[in-house]
N, C-alpha and C positions, 0 to 999 in steps of 0.2 A: 253560617258555618255550623256544622253538626257538632253536637256535644261529644266529648271524648267518652267512650264507654267505660274507661277505667275509673275506679273509685279507690279512695284510701280511707281507712279508719284511723284517725289521729287521736291519740290519747296524750294529754299533757296539761300544762298550765298556761294561762294567759300571761304574756310578758308585760303587757300594759293594759290600761283600760281600753275597751273598744272605742274606735273613732267613728262616730256617726256623721254622715253628711247626706246631702240630697243632690241629685243631678239637676240639670236645667229643666227637666220635665217633672221635677218634684218626685222622683223615684228615690227611695231611701236605699243607701248602701252603707255598710259598716266594714271597716278594715280592722283586722286583728292579727296578732302574731302569737302563735302557739309554740311553746318550747316543749320538746319531748326528749327524754333521755332514758337510758337504761343503765345496766351495770356490766362491768367486765371483771374478771378475776385477775388479780396481779400475781406475780411470781410466788408470793407467799400464800396464795389461796384466799386472800381477802377480797371482798367485793368493793369495787371503787366506781364512783360515778364516771360516766363518759361525757364528752363534750355534747351538749344538747343539740338536737336538730331544730332549726328554726323554720317554721311553716308560715309563710305569708298567706293570709286567707282573707276572703271577703264574703259577704252575704248580702242578699238583696231583698227589697220590699219589706213585707211584714216580719220576716225572719230577722232582718237587720234591726228593726225596732225592738223586737223581743230580746235580741242579744244585748243591745245597748242598755235596755232597762234591767236586765237580769244578771249580767256577768261583770266582773271587775278583775283588775290585775290580781294574779295569783289564783284565780278560780281554776280548780281542777275540772277538766271537761273531757268528753269524748265526742268527736265530730266525724260525720261522714261527708267527704268532700270529693270533688272531681277536679282534675287539673285543667288549667286554662293557660296556654302558652302565648305570650305576646312577644313581638319583635320590636326592636328599636335600634336607632343608630347612636353610637356613643360619640363623645367629643372628638375622637380621632377619625370619625367617619366609618368605623367598623360596625357591621351588623351584629347585634347581640340578641339573646333570647332570655326571657324571664318567665318563670312559672309561678302563678298564683294558684291557690286552691279555693274553689268556689264551694262554700258550705251548703249542703242540701239539708242537713239536720244536725243538731247539736244538743247535748245535754250535760248538765252538771253532774259530777261524780258524787254519789251518795256514800262513798267510802270514807270521806273525811268531813262531810257537811250534811245538812238537812236542807230541804227545799219545801216551799209551799207552792202548789200549782195554782195558777190563775188562768182560766180558759178565756180566750178572747172571743167576744161576740161580734166583732167587726173591727174596723179601723180605729185603734186607739182606745177602745173600751174593754174592760176586763171584768171578770166575775170570779171571785175566789171560790174554789170548791171546798167542800167540807174536809176536815182532816181525817175523818173516819167514814167508811161507807154507811149509807142508811140501813137501818135494821130490816126494812122491807121496801119493796119497790114502790115508787110513787103511783098514785091512782092513774095518772096519765100514761104510764108505761105500757105500750102495746104488747110487750113480751112478758108481762107479769103472769105468773102461773104456768108458763110454758117451760117444760123441762129442757135442759141443755141436751143437744144430741149426744149420743154415746159414740165414742170412737174406739174401735178395736185396737188393742195393743198400744194404747196411749201411754207414752213414757212418763207423763206427769201424773198419772193416776196411782 
């Protein structure tokens, strides 16, 4: 089946700790629920919370391991996900549909927390990156001394 080309950017908090498991082929999958909500204005002009939207999500393989190792209940995150609709038959014999969101990428919000990045070197190993960039490029850097290309009308300059 082809992937749905639609994607959603989900911003919210984890409702519970991610649940990691493995398939029969030892492929890791993590299930998580993200709650997102906004504000509405009441009749007096005050902002009030709205009922949160619950997003049932899953992630696979290395991303599943990274989520399980890094995120906990209450973590504020932003995720990029695509829908995956499944059908099933309920107890009454009626056909039903359920949509899960397959996470393609996820990050912790730095608005209310700090993170320390650890780059993975393969399955299960990690290496912590320095908290500040090096003052000069390492000797093995093939791009050391080459100036960055100039871009006309660069909005970030």
